[in-house]
N, C-alpha and C positions, 0 to 999 in steps of 0.2 A: 205289522210287526217290523221294527227297524232292523237294519243289517246287524247280524251277530255272527262274527267269525270266532272260531275256537271252541273251547269246552263250555259246557253248561253247568252252572253251579249245582252241586248235589247229585250229579249223575256221573258215575264212573263206568269204564268199560266193563261189559258183562251184564249191565242193567237190562232187564227184559220188559217187554211191553206186549199186551195182548193183540193190538192191531195198530194200523197206521194213524188212526185218530188219537190214540194214546201217545204215539211218538210225536205227533204235532202238538198236542197239549203240553207235553214236557218241554217244548221249545227246541227240540233237536232238529226238526224239519218243518218248514213253513207250509208244506203241501201234503195232502193225504193221498194223492194219486201219482204225481210226477216223481221221477227218480232223482232229478237234480233240483236242489233248492237254491234259488238265487234271486237277487234283485237286479233289475236291468242296469248294466254298466258297472257291475261289481263282481268280484270273485265269487265262486260258489261257496255256499255255507255248508252244504251236506249232500250226500248221495245215499240212496237205498240200493242195496244189492238184492235183487229179487229173482235172479236167474232167468230174466225175460229176454236176454239177448244172446244169440248163438255164439258170438265172438268174445263173450266175457270169459275171464279166467280168474278164479279166486283161490289164492294160495295162502290166505291168512294174512301174513305181514306184507305180502306183495299182491297187488290186484291189477289186472288188465280190465279196464272198464270202458264199455262201448257207450258213446254219446247217445243223445236222444234223436228220434226221428227216423222215419222210413221202416219202422218195425211193425210186423203184423203177425200176431200169435207166435212170437218167438223167432220169426224168420225175417231177415232183412229183404225188403221188396223195393226199396228206393234209396237213392243216395242221401247222405246226411249233409247238412249245411253248418257252417261255423256261425251259429246264431243261438239265441236263447241260452239254455243250459250248457251247450257245447262251448259257446263263447265265454261263459262264466268259468268253466273249468280251464279254458285256455288262459284266462286272466289269473286263475289260481296258480297255474304253472309259471307264468311270467313273473308274478309278484311273490311266489313261494309262500302263500298263505295256507293255513291249515284247513282241512276239510273233514267234517264229521262223517263217519261211515256207520251206517245202520244195516244189519243183515236180516234178511228174511230166513228164518230157520224152521225146518219141518220136524215135528215130533209126531211120528206116525202120519196120519192124514191131516193133522191140525198144525197150521203155521203160527209162529209168533215172531216178534222182532227183537233183536238184541243190538245194543249199542256196542260197536267194536272199538271206538276210540278215534283219535286224530291221525290223519294221514297227510302226506305231502304229495302233490302231483310232480313226478320227476321226469315225465316225458309226455309230450302231446304230439300226435301225428295223424295225418289223413292218409288212409291206406285202403287197399281193396280188401273187403271182408270175405267171409267164407262163401257167401251167396253171390259174389261178383259185383257188389255195390260198394260205393265209396262210403267209408265210415270214419268217424273221428274216434280214436282210441287213446285212452289216457292211462298211464302207468302210475299207480299210487303206492307209496311205501309208508308203513306204520311209523309214527314218531314215538320212540320210547319215552315213557313218562319222565325219566330222569334226564333226557337229552334236551339241550337247547337247540333251537332252529339254527342250522348253519347257513351262512350266506353262500350264494353260488360261487364256485371256484372255477376259474378259467385256466387251462393248461398253458401257461406262458413259460414258467420256470418252476422247478421243484421248490416248494416252500421249505424253510428250515425245519419247522415242526408243523406239519399239516394237521395232526390229530392229537388228541389227548391220549395218554397211555391207557390201555385196557385196564379196567378196575381190578384191584387186588383185594383178597380177603385172607385173614389169618387162619390157617389150619395146620398147625405145627410149623409150617413154613409158608412164606408168601407164594401163592399160586395164582395164575391167571384165571379169571372167571370167563369161560367161553360160553357163548350162547349156543347150546346144543340144538335148540329149535332151528336156528339158521342153518346149522350144519346138516340137519335132517332135510330141510327144504331143498338145499342145493343138490343133495343126492337124489331126492325124489324127482326134481326137475329133469334129470337125465336117466331116470330109471336105474340108478346105481351103475351106469356105464361111464367109462373114462372119456372125458372130453377130447382126449388126444388120440387114443388108440381104439376106443369103443369097447375095450375089454369089460366084461361083466362077470364077476367072480361069484359062482354059486357056493353057498355053504349050507350046512344043515339048518342053520337058523335064518337063512335068507340070503339074498345077494349082498356082496360086500363091496364098498367103495370108500374112499377117504375124502374128506373136505379139506382142501388145501388153501391156506391163506396166502395171497399173492405178496402182500407186505406183512411180514411176521408180526405177531401180537407183542412179543417180548422185546426187550432192549437188544440191540440199539434201534430197532426198526419202529416200534410203537405204532403199528398199524391198527385200524379200527376193526372191530368185530361186526362187520356188516356184510350183507349179501353181495354187494358189488366188489368185495375184496375176497371172494371165495371162488374156488374152482372144484369141480368133482373129478377126481383123478384115481387111477389105480395105484396101488402101493409103489410100483416101480417109477411111474411118472411123478408121483408125489415126492419121492426121495430125490430124484434127479433134478426136479424143479427147485426144491429147497436148497440143493447143493450148487445151483447155478449152471447146470449142464445145458439147459435150454431156457428160452423165454418166449414171450408172445408180443408181436407187433400190434399196433393200434388197429390194423385191419383184420386181425385174427390169424394171420399167417405166423408160423412158428419160426423162431430164430435159434439156430444151433442144431436143428434137425428138420427134415422135410415135413410138410403137413400143414393143417389148418385147425384151429380150435373150433369145436362144435359149440354153438351157442343156441340155447333155447329162447323162444320169443320173450319169455318173462324174465330173462336173466341178462342184465346189463352190467358189464364189467367196467369199473371206473378206470379210464385211461391214466389217471394219476398214479394208480397202483402199478399198472403195467410199466409205466415210465420209471417208477422207482425200482422195480425189479430188474429192468434192463440195465440201469445205471449202477445199482448197488449190489446186486446179487448175481446176475448173469456173468459168467466168465467164458468168453469165446475161446474155443480150442485153439491152441497154437498150431501153426502150420508145420507139418513134419519136415525134418531136415533131410535133404536129398544128398546122397553120396554118389 
């Protein structure tokens, strides 16, 4: 089978398959056993999420995927190497090519496989795993069907217009279309606790927290509705953040008040948005006049 990156004609996200052989026959994955599909010297074509690695984390639109090798019955027993499928995913990261994702889903005691769509590898790192062995871990983010692939951006200077405005729809008045799924994800990442003060507000309907956009969606900011532009905050810190009372440095320390932003392993904040907030929204307090 020749190299095939990207989507497969006629197969949309949500398509289900009885087993790995059916997944292979459909052209989604070239192997019926391995997790990473690749041809030597090329980026990865596809991965299967089967729950076989203890360091994996699947949040739906964001995935922390452990590379291949050194695994025995779900536990890491040896170091992983940057070769084979791991090297292919590294090339996917460097070249920003799409990766097809297939999930193993359990229905009672019977598993089936479901095509999840196309993802981009947004981070590649060698790090110590839960069992004390070196693993290669890759962060993948879902590509929205209506979104074009963005080229990599380097923080050299703030671009004049870095992102397209958030889409609008007519409902008596024009209103911003917010992705409530992403807002729910960022809250669940922190168990509804504020990333600044760790406050977790109980209510009769469950804990309450707010998803705060670092770079606002509406004009004049026109920020993107993406996970890397969101924080989980309590109402007080959300309000004071939006009003420019405090901001966040690239290293996570706070500006305008003491402390450091709590960051979950699966949550990467885009430094471009922090840079924008510091320059355009944050208002340093004036020094008091001494008499």
